[in-house]
N, C-alpha and C positions, 0 to 999 in steps of 0.2 A: 504494500500500500504506500502511496505517496506520503513523504514526510511532511507535506504541507497540511495534512488533515489530522484532526483529532479522530482517530479510527472509530472509537465507540460512538461518538456523536454522528459521524457519517453513516454508520450502520443503523443507528436508531432512527435517524431522519428518513433513511431510505425505506425502512420497514413501515414507518408511520405513513409516508406518502403512498406506498404501495397498498397498505391496508385501507386507506380512505378512498383511493381511486378504485380499487377492486370492489369495495363495499358499495359505492355509488352505482357501479355498473351491474353487479350481481344482485342488487336489490330487485331488479326487474328481469333478470336473465339467469339461466342455469348454466349455460356454456357461452363461450365467446368464439367467434369465427376468425379466420385470417383477415378478412376485410374489416371486421370490427376492431381487431388488434391494431391495425394501422391508423385508426381514428381514436383509440382509447384515451391517450393523453394529449393535451394541447402542445406538448413538447415532442415533436416528431422523432427526435433522437431516442427517447425512451422507448417508443413503439418499435423503432428499427432494431434496437438491441434485443427486445423480446423476440422479434421475428428471427434475428440472427441466432439466438439460443435454440429456437425451434429448428432452424436449418441444421445446426450441429447435431441435434438429436435425430433428425431425419437421415442425415448421412450415416450416423452410428447404427441406426436401425437397418439401413441398407447393407452395411457390412456384416450384420448378423446372419444374413442369408447365405453368405459364402461358406463353403464347406470343402474340405480336401477330397471329397468323394465325387464331386461334380465339376464339370468344366464351365466355370462362370465367365470365361473369356470367349466362349463360343458366341459369334455374332447374334444368333437367334436368342440365346439366353440373355445376353447383354441388353438387347433391344426390349425384350419382354420385361426384364427387371426394371429398366429405366421407365418404361411406360407405366408399370405398376406404381413405382415410387412417385412418379409425376401425378398420377391419379390421387394417391394418398395425400400429396401436398395440397391438393385443391380442396381437401375436406378437413381443414384444421378445426378441432373442436376441443376446447380446453376448459376445464372446470376451475372454480376459484381456488381450491386448495392446491392445485398444481400451478396455477398462474401466479399467485402472489409471491412465491419465492423468486420466480423468474423476473417479476416486475421489480422487486426490491433490488435485485442485482443489477437490473438495467438502470435504475435510478442512480445507484452507486457509480456505475461506469460513466453515466452521463455527467454527473457532477465532477468526476475526476477529469474527464475530457474537457470540461468547461473551465475548471480552475487550475488544472495542472496538465495541459496538453502534452508537454514534453514527456512527462512520466507515463501518460496513457499510451502514446505511440511507442515509446521506448520499451515498455513492457510487452506491447503487442508484438514487437519484432523479436524480442528475446525469447518469447514463448513458442517460436516456430520450431517444428521438429527438424532434427538433423542439422541444426544450426544453419538452415538454408531458408531464404525468403523467396518463395516461388512466385511466378507470374500469376498463378491461380489465387494464391494467398493475397497478393497485392490487389487483385480484382475484387475479391470478397471484402477486403478492408475498405476499399473505396465505396463499394455498393452499400455497405451498412454504416457508413459515416456520413452524417449530415452537418454536424457542428465541426468547423475547421476542416471541411472536406478537401480543401486545396492541398493539404499535407499528403494524404495517400495518393492523390492524383499526380502530384509532382514526383513522388517516389516511383509510381508506375512509368512515368515519362522517362525518368533517368535510368530505368532498367534497360531502356533501348531495345525492347523486344526479346531480351534474354529469358531463357526458361527459368532461371533462378539466379540469385546473387547470394553471397554469404552474408550472414546476419551482421558481422562486424562492418562490412561495406555498407549495408543498409543503415546501420546506426550512424555512420559518418555522414551519409546523405541526409539523414534526418537532422543532424546538427547543423548542416549547411542550410537546409531549407528554413529552419526556425531562426537561424541567425540573419539570413537575408530577407525573410518575409515575416518576421515576428510581429510586425505592426498590423498584419492582416488578420491575426487571431481575433476571434469574436469576443466581444465584451460580455460579461455575465449579466449585466443589468436587466435586459428584457427577459432572460430566462429565470432570474430570481423572482420577478413579478409573476411569471407563469407558474412556477413551483408554489409560490405563496398563495395562489388561489385555492389550492387544496390543503397545504400544510405550510404555515408561515416559515420562511427560510431566512435565517440571519447568517450571512457568510462568516461573521465573527465567531459564531458558535461552532461551525464546521472546521474553522482554521485555527482554533485556539484550544487550550486544554480546559474547556468548560463542558460538562456533560450536557447533551441535548435532552430537554424534557418536553415531550409533545403536549403536555397539559399546561405549560407556562407560556403565556402570550409573548411572542418575540417582537422586539422593536423593529419597525421597518428599516430597510437599508438607508433611506433618506428621511431626515437629514443627518442621522447619527453618524453614518459612515462618510459624510462629506464635510469639508471645511466650510466655515461660515462664508468665505469668499467665493465658494462654488454655488451657493444657493441662488435662487432666482431673486434678483434685486428688485423686481417689480412687485414682489409679494409684500403687501402692507404689513408694517411692524405692529406688534401688539401694543395696546395703550400702556403708557408707563405705569399707570396705577396697577395694571394686572401683572406687570413684570416684577413689581416690588413685593416681596413676601410680607404677609400680614403677621405682625408680631403676636406671639402666643402669650396670653396673660399668665402670670405666675399663679400657681394653685397652692392652696394651703395643703400641707401634707396631712393625709388621713391618719388618724390614730390607729395603732395596731389593735386588733381584736383582743379582748380581755382573755378569752379562752379559745385560742386558735385550735382548729382540729389537727389531729396527728394520725392520719390514716396510714395503713400499711403500704409499703412500696409495691407497685404492680410488677409482675414479671411477664415479659413478652418474648417467648423463645429464649428465655434465659437472660434477657437484658431489660434494664429499667428505663421507662420512658417518662419524662417529666413534662408537666405543663408549665411553661414559663411565659409570663406576661399574658396569660389567658389563652395561649395558643399551644396546642399539643403537637409534639413531634410525631409524625405519622410513622407507624412501623413499616419497614421495607416489605415489598411484596414482589413476587416474580413478575417480570414484564415481558411475557412471551406472546407473540402474535397479537391477536385482537381480543383474547379472552380477558375476563375481569380478574380481579385479585382472587386468589384461591380460597381465602378465608381461613387458612391454617393458623394465622397469627391471632392470638386473643389479646385484645387491648383493654386495659383497665385504666381510665383516667382518674387522676386525683389532683387536688390543688395543694400547692405548697404555700404556707403563710408568707405574706409579703415581707414580713420582718422575721426571718427565721431565727436570728440571734435572740429575739425576745420570747421565742416559743419555749415553754418549759420542757417540752418533750419533742424535739425535732424528729422528722421521719427517719427511720433506720433503713439504710441501704446496704449495710455491710453484713446482713444476715448470711450465715454459711449456706451454700446451695445444698439442695437435697441430692440424694443419689441419682434420682431421675434427671435432675437438671445437669449434674456433672456429666452423665452419659450423653445428654442431648447436645451439650456444648462441645464435647470432644470431637475433633476432626477425625475423619476416617481415611484409611490408606487405600482401601480397595472397595469399589462398588459391589462387586460380586459377593464379597465376604460380609458386607454390611446389610445386604438385602435378605430379609427373613424368607423362609420357605413359603409362607402364605403370600408375602408380597411378590415373590418370584412367580408363583402360579397366577396371581392377579395380573401382573404385567404381561406375562405370556398370552393369557387369554383375552385381556381387554385391550392391550396396546399392540400386540404383534400377531393378532389373528390366530392364536394357538400355535404359532411356529416357534419352538424352542430354539432352533438354530438361529433364526433372525434375532431373537432376544439376546442370545449369547454373543453374537457378533456385535450388536449395538452396545452392549455393556462393555465389551472389550474396547471398542472405539472410544466410548465416553471415558473409560479409565485411562486411555492414552492421551487424552486432551491435556494440554499443559496449563490451561486457565479455565476459569468458570465461564468466561465469555465464549471461548472456543467450544466448550461442551454445550452451551446454550444455543449456539448457532447450529450445531449438529441436530439438536432437537427441533429447532424452528424450521430449518431449511431442508433437512433430509427426512427425519423420521415422521414428523407431523404431516408432511406432504405425501410421503410414501404410503403411510398407513392410515391417513385421513383421521388424525387424532382430533378430538375435541379438547382444545387447550384449556378449557375451564373445568374439565372433569377431575374427579378426585384422584384417579389413577395417575394422570399427568402431574398433578400437584404433588403427589407423594414422591414421584420420581425426581421432580425438580428439587424438593426439599432434601432428598438424599444427596443430590449433586451439590447443593449449598454446603452441606456438611463436609462433603468430599474436598471442597476447595476452601472451606472455612470462611464463607462469606455470610 
């Protein structure tokens, strides 16, 4: 991923945009066709990247037909297979659970292409097989690029009809193109406005180390991201009286209550949550897909006296944890060893369609994840789509809770 981005913020924004866009469309549809995909988002590049992903899957499916027992190079076979695959391509039919992960990835790629085009094209070239950039690969890169399309077009031209060039040569050409024509790269402004129609987009959130929260209203790019001297000077200034802050009158301090309450400290998943200045700190909840909070966390609010020092019996927060709390707080080293037999049967039957092999493979992959975010993406983008999980179900919530303990989050 490009070093310009806050990776987690980019991922969360992409998921949010994809969820809202898909939610609007599938509110009145059960499947989406190829023609509808090309009109799904007002940002054409997002739609093209989804179609590009389907093209890659279409090619992979065609390869599955090949077998060492038959002659697939026979002209009649090649013609028949091509005709069949062409017919299939004319009948795209995608359900929401399969589209949403593709859509989120398309949004992420579009934002990378928009804000860091050098990294986007550099990565596209480095990912070519056998360290060769073929004429066919150049053609496909141009076909599915709308933003900054001139870059792959010039790459194609400079290949001068060669069947392929080596990737290091292509990377040198890329540097030359961006050096000579960098001023032609598209500005993000109009795309920021288009993205914000569905989910408010603040570039500062994506490009700095501040987590993206889809529930927090983002400030518009203007005027905050522009200098005062760049603003429209024809805009009338606000009256001076409105610009001057109104002084707040001093208030008499309220006397402390004579008998302040001293309730017991609440425990939420082994942690204490206080209410300060009348606002409670919300317990953390899994933020997977579009599902609501799992409800596993139990929250008990209580008020702390405003003058704790004057309270004869301040709330105790240092009570020793129970055996159950010690077990719950302890991180685990292995998912497979921490899942009870009953939970294992529940996960196999409810999440993996009764397939123990699929369950074991998924648990092994989750155990190999290096971070909680990586494991969470496996669930959101692979297993949930593959097995059509209800992300608000108790079974998914239980699996997520075990993952949280695995990574001590």
